[in-house]
C-alpha positions in Angstrom: 14.8 -6.1 -15.6 11.6 -4.3 -16.6 9.9 -2.5 -13.6 6.6 -3.9 -12.7 5.2 -0.4 -12.2 6.3 2.8 -14.1 4.8 6.3 -13.5 6.0 8.5 -16.3 5.4 12.3 -16.0 1.9 11.8 -14.7 -0.3 14.7 -13.7 -3.8 14.9 -12.5 -6.3 17.7 -12.0 -9.9 17.8 -10.6 -12.2 20.2 -12.3 -15.6 21.8 -11.5 -17.7 24.3 -13.2 -15.6 27.3 -12.1 -12.0 26.1 -11.7 -9.4 23.4 -12.0 -7.1 22.2 -9.2 -3.9 20.3 -10.0 -3.6 17.5 -7.5 -0.5 15.8 -8.9 2.2 17.3 -11.2 4.9 15.5 -13.3 5.5 12.5 -11.2 8.0 9.9 -12.5 9.3 6.8 -10.8 9.6 3.0 -11.2 8.9 0.1 -8.8 10.6 -3.3 -9.2 9.1 -6.7 -8.7 9.2 -7.6 -5.0 9.8 -4.2 -3.6 7.9 -2.5 -0.8 7.6 1.2 -1.7 6.1 3.7 0.8 4.5 6.9 -0.4 4.8 9.3 2.5 3.5 12.8 2.9 1.1 15.1 4.7 -2.7 15.1 4.1 -3.7 16.7 0.8 -0.5 16.0 -1.1 -2.2 13.5 -3.5 -1.0 10.2 -2.0 -4.3 8.4 -2.4 -4.9 9.9 -5.9 -1.5 8.6 -7.0 -2.4 5.1 -5.7 -5.7 5.3 -7.6 -3.8 6.0 -10.8 -1.6 3.0 -10.2 -4.6 0.8 -9.5 -6.5 2.0 -12.5 -9.4 3.7 -10.6 -8.5 7.0 -12.1 -6.7 8.2 -15.2 -3.8 10.6 -15.4 -4.6 13.8 -17.4 -1.0 14.0 -18.7 1.8 11.3 -18.7 1.1 7.6 -18.3 1.1 4.8 -15.8 2.3 1.3 -16.8 2.0 -2.1 -15.2 4.2 -4.7 -16.6 4.9 -2.5 -19.6 1.2 -2.0 -20.5 -0.8 1.2 -19.9 -3.1 1.1 -16.8 -6.7 1.7 -18.0 -8.7 -0.1 -15.4 -8.4 -2.1 -12.2 -7.1 -5.6 -12.7 -6.7 -8.8 -10.6 -2.9 -8.5 -11.0 -2.7 -5.3 -9.0 -5.3 -5.2 -6.2 -6.2 -2.4 -3.8 -6.8 -2.8 -0.1 -8.9 0.2 1.1 -8.9 1.9 4.5 -12.4 0.6 5.4 -11.4 -3.1 4.5 -14.5 -3.5 2.3 -15.8 -6.7 4.0 -19.4 -7.7 3.4 -21.1 -7.9 6.9 -23.4 -10.8 5.9 -20.6 -13.0 4.8 -18.3 -15.1 7.1 -14.5 -14.7 7.0 -14.2 -17.6 4.6 -17.0 -16.3 2.4 -15.4 -12.8 2.2 -12.1 -14.3 1.1 -13.9 -16.4 -1.5 -15.4 -13.2 -3.2 -12.4 -12.7 -5.5 -12.4 -16.3 -6.4 -16.0 -16.6 -7.6 -15.4 -15.3 -11.1 -12.3 -17.3 -11.6 -13.6 -20.7 -12.6 -12.9 -22.5 -9.4 -15.4 -25.0 -8.2 -17.1 -24.4 -4.9 -14.8 -27.0 -3.2 -11.7 -25.4 -4.7 -12.8 -21.9 -3.6 -13.4 -23.2 0.0 -10.0 -24.9 0.1 -8.1 -21.9 -1.3 -9.9 -19.4 1.0 -9.2 -21.7 4.0 -5.5 -21.8 3.1 -5.2 -18.0 3.0 -7.2 -17.5 6.1 -4.7 -19.8 7.8 -1.9 -17.8 6.2 -3.0 -14.7 8.0 -3.6 -16.6 11.3 -7.4 -16.5 11.5 -8.3 -20.2 11.1 -10.0 -20.2 14.5 -12.3 -17.3 13.2 -13.0 -18.6 9.8 -16.8 -18.9 10.4 -17.1 -15.5 12.2 -18.7 -12.5 10.7 -16.9 -9.2 10.4 -18.7 -7.6 13.4 -17.3 -10.3 15.6 -13.7 -9.4 14.7 -11.4 -6.7 15.9 -10.2 -4.0 13.4 -6.8 -5.8 13.1 -8.5 -9.1 12.3 -10.7 -7.4 9.7 -7.6 -6.0 8.1 -6.0 -9.4 7.9 -9.2 -10.8 6.2 -8.9 -8.0 3.6 -5.3 -9.0 3.1 -6.2 -12.7 2.8 -8.9 -11.9 0.2 -6.3 -9.9 -1.8 -3.6 -12.6 -1.7 -6.1 -15.5 -2.5 -6.4 -14.2 -6.1 -2.6 -14.4 -6.5 -1.9 -10.8 -7.6 1.6 -9.6 -8.5 1.1 -6.3 -6.6 -0.9 -5.0 -3.7 -1.8 -1.4 -3.2 -2.5 -0.3 0.4 -4.1 3.1 1.4 -3.3 3.9 5.0 -4.0 0.2 5.9 -3.2 0.4 9.6 -4.1 4.0 10.4 -7.2 3.2 12.4 -5.6 0.6 14.6 -4.0 1.0 18.0 -0.2 0.8 18.3 0.1 -2.9 19.3 -2.2 -4.1 16.4 -0.4 -1.8 14.0 3.0 -3.1 14.9 1.7 -6.7 14.7 0.2 -6.2 11.3 3.3 -4.5 10.0 5.3 -7.6 11.0 2.7 -9.9 9.4 2.8 -7.9 6.1 6.6 -8.3 5.9 6.2 -12.1 6.6 3.5 -12.5 3.9 5.2 -10.2 1.4 8.5 -12.2 1.7 6.7 -15.5 1.4 4.7 -14.5 -1.6 7.3 -12.3 -3.4 4.7 -9.5 -3.7 5.3 -6.0 -4.8 3.7 -3.7 -2.2 2.9 0.0 -2.6 1.7 1.6 0.7 0.4 5.1 1.2 1.0 6.4 4.7 1.5 9.5 6.8 3.3 7.5 9.5 7.0 8.1 9.3 7.9 5.1 11.6 5.7 2.8 9.4 7.4 3.9 6.2 10.9 3.4 7.7 10.0 0.0 9.1 8.4 -1.4 6.0 9.9 0.1 2.9 12.8 -0.6 0.6 12.2 3.0 -0.7 10.3 5.9 0.5 8.9 8.5 -1.9 8.4 11.7 0.1 5.7 13.9 -1.3 4.9 17.5 -0.9 1.6 19.3 -1.8 0.1 22.2 -3.8 0.3 20.3 -6.3 1.6 16.9 -5.2 5.1 16.2 -6.3 7.8 13.8 -5.2 10.3 15.8 -3.2 12.8 13.1 -2.2 13.4 9.4 -2.7 15.0 7.7 0.2 16.5 4.2 -0.1 16.7 2.0 3.0 19.1 -0.9 2.4 18.9 -2.3 6.0 17.7 -5.9 6.4 14.2 -6.6 7.6 12.5 -6.9 10.0 14.1 -3.7 11.4 14.8 -2.8 14.9 12.7 0.3 15.7 15.1 1.3 18.5 18.3 1.0 16.5 20.6 3.8 15.6 20.0 3.3 11.9 16.3 3.4 12.3 16.5 6.6 14.2 18.8 8.0 11.5 16.2 7.5 8.8 13.5 8.9 11.0 15.5 12.1 11.6 16.2 12.5 7.9 12.5 12.7 7.3 11.7 14.8 10.4 14.3 17.3 9.1 12.8 17.3 5.7 9.4 18.3 7.1 11.0 20.7 9.6 9.6 18.5 12.5 12.9 18.2 14.5 13.2 21.8 15.6 15.8 22.6 13.0 15.5 24.8 9.9 17.7 22.5 7.8 16.5 21.1 4.5 19.1 18.3 4.0 20.1 16.9 0.7 19.9 13.1 1.1 23.0 11.3 0.0 21.8 7.8 0.7 
């Protein structure tokens, strides 16, 4: 089966008047329909830049990025980005924020209202549908952003540190919600994170990046069924593999993954 996303020897540099800094170098990988892939790495390794290449917000200097076999040249409704700051309009209610993506689609006002209401209900916010963003918690705002993305029926969702600003309980709750929605919709999800537990909990595969310039150091496949038990032996096994890779477990080993 043709992968939905293919990154083929992609490199990216940023230039100014005096110098050029290579941010990404020679990245190649594929993502299948319905997968959740986590891009994990320290700050400054180019995770967000890679996500922007996939989403069409930036172009690779070398190599190529394909979506459904076609070169990615600009953002599209088939592959939507959910940003860290949620991007909600403060003067619009929850329903009206979800309707934003539907306005250019040819739906009537009644159809937009009905579809937005259905997706607000899907993320569990029906009782807040007429609230404004400032009346919602950070977790609720993130759910509105997810409902807005899903309402336009994309094939892939890109998420840049989506839960990083939330407290632990909200983060865990929304990770569970994401798995529920992804499974029900058959979505492909690419999530950028620096949270090792989040990557192990959510992902079918983890692409571990290193910096200067950004490269994929390891690919870790996690075949365990979801939702995963964060306290299980298997979960801790994958955590330790990543801790060892970044020398965070008190050892000097750099293990070769044989998963």
